[in-house]
GUFITI-297172 format. One line per 10 residues: number of its first residue (from 1); their letters; for each residue y negated, x negated, z negated of C-alpha. Coordinates in pm, 1 decimal, decimal comma. Layout:
BEGIN
NUM	A	Y X Z  ...
//
This chain:
BEGIN
1	XXXXXXXXXX	0,0 0,0 0,0  -244,2 -277,2 -85,0  -187,9 -460,6 243,6  -242,7 -140,0 438,1  -553,1 -59,0 237,4  -698,7 -399,8 326,5  -632,9 -329,5 693,9  -799,3 8,6 647,7  -1108,2 -175,3 520,0  -1121,7 -361,4 851,8
11	XXXXXXXXXX	-1079,8 -32,8 1038,2  -1363,9 112,5 833,5  -1596,1 -165,6 950,0  -1506,3 -95,6 1314,9  -1571,3 271,9 1247,0  -1910,4 194,1 1095,0  -2012,2 -19,6 1391,9  -1907,5 249,0 1638,5  -2059,9 534,1 1439,5  -2401,0 367,5 1459,0
21	XXXXXXXXXX	-2374,2 222,3 1811,5  -2646,6 380,9 2023,6  -2443,8 312,7 2337,2  -2177,5 573,0 2255,1  -2392,1 848,8 2104,9  -2381,1 1057,6 2424,2  -2013,0 994,6 2498,0  -1789,4 1250,5 2325,3  -1470,0 1067,2 2420,9  -1585,3 745,3 2255,3
31	XXXXXXXXXX	-1743,5 925,4 1960,4  -1398,5 1059,1 1883,7  -1284,5 702,8 1802,3  -1485,6 658,3 1478,7  -1401,2 1016,4 1382,4  -1030,4 944,6 1424,9  -1055,5 625,8 1219,2  -1235,6 822,2 947,4  -970,8 1095,8 946,9  -687,1 841,6 937,0
41	XXXXXXXXXX	-822,4 651,8 639,6  -936,5 956,7 446,1  -594,8 1120,2 490,1  -438,1 837,2 289,1  -710,8 806,6 27,2  -591,8 1065,1 -230,3  -241,3 918,7 -232,6  -385,0 567,5 -266,8  -597,0 673,9 -562,9  -289,5 828,1 -731,8
51	XXXXXXXXXX	-82,0 519,1 -641,2  165,9 754,5 -473,1  328,8 511,9 -232,9  563,6 764,2 -75,8  283,4 1008,0 10,3  53,3 724,3 120,9  311,8 593,8 367,3  394,8 945,1 484,3  29,7 1013,7 566,0  -17,1 671,8 727,2
61	XXXXXXXXXX	279,1 741,5 955,3  180,0 1099,7 1024,4  -165,7 1017,2 1159,1  -74,0 692,9 1335,0  -18,1 845,0 1679,7  -375,7 980,2 1685,1  -512,0 642,1 1577,7  -308,2 467,7 1848,0  -437,7 708,2 2111,8  -799,6 651,6 2003,1
71	XXXXXXXXXX	-740,5 276,2 2012,8  -607,4 297,8 2367,5  -900,0 514,2 2478,5  -1152,2 273,6 2329,9  -986,3 -32,3 2483,2  -980,4 134,8 2823,9  -1320,0 306,1 2818,6  -1568,8 104,3 2613,2  -1683,9 -93,6 2916,4  -1834,4 226,0 3061,2
81	XXXXXXXXXX	-2101,8 210,4 2792,7  -2107,6 -161,2 2711,3  -1908,6 -476,4 2772,6  -2106,7 -659,9 2506,0  -1910,0 -894,4 2282,2  -1953,9 -652,4 1990,9  -1760,8 -385,7 2179,5  -1499,0 -632,4 2300,9  -1441,1 -752,4 1945,4  -1435,2 -396,5 1811,1
91	XXXXXXXXXX	-1161,8 -312,3 2064,7  -966,9 -624,9 1971,6  -1006,6 -561,1 1599,7  -901,4 -197,6 1633,3  -592,5 -292,8 1834,9  -505,3 -569,6 1588,4  -531,6 -332,7 1293,3  -307,0 -75,4 1459,9  -52,7 -344,5 1540,6  -57,5 -468,8 1179,9
101	XXXXXXXXXX	-18,6 -113,3 1047,9  280,8 -57,0 1273,1  442,4 -383,7 1160,2  400,7 -300,7 792,7  527,9 54,8 833,0  829,9 -74,2 1023,7  908,6 -323,5 745,8  884,0 -77,1 459,5  1080,7 200,0 625,2  1074,9 532,6 443,6
111	X	967,3 449,7 91,0
//
């Protein structure tokens, strides 16, 4: 749970950057990315606060497909609004976080 929560902190920083990026404010498809990150992290938060590992992992697994889809959309589409290094790094960071989440969830199995 702690390793995943640290990864979620990285996701939160990507979310914050995207939420405030002027370049995507008129693009509903890209605005859905920070919303999805928010929903993913907040879905796990109550279980994390209760230290309920089983529920935390269940929620992390349950919302992962939506996070993966948002990650793919952002990687594919961010260049429409900006190919600035900030957006490139946000795409790389988002993809790296999703990959790390998947690895951890695969290792822990159903707790």
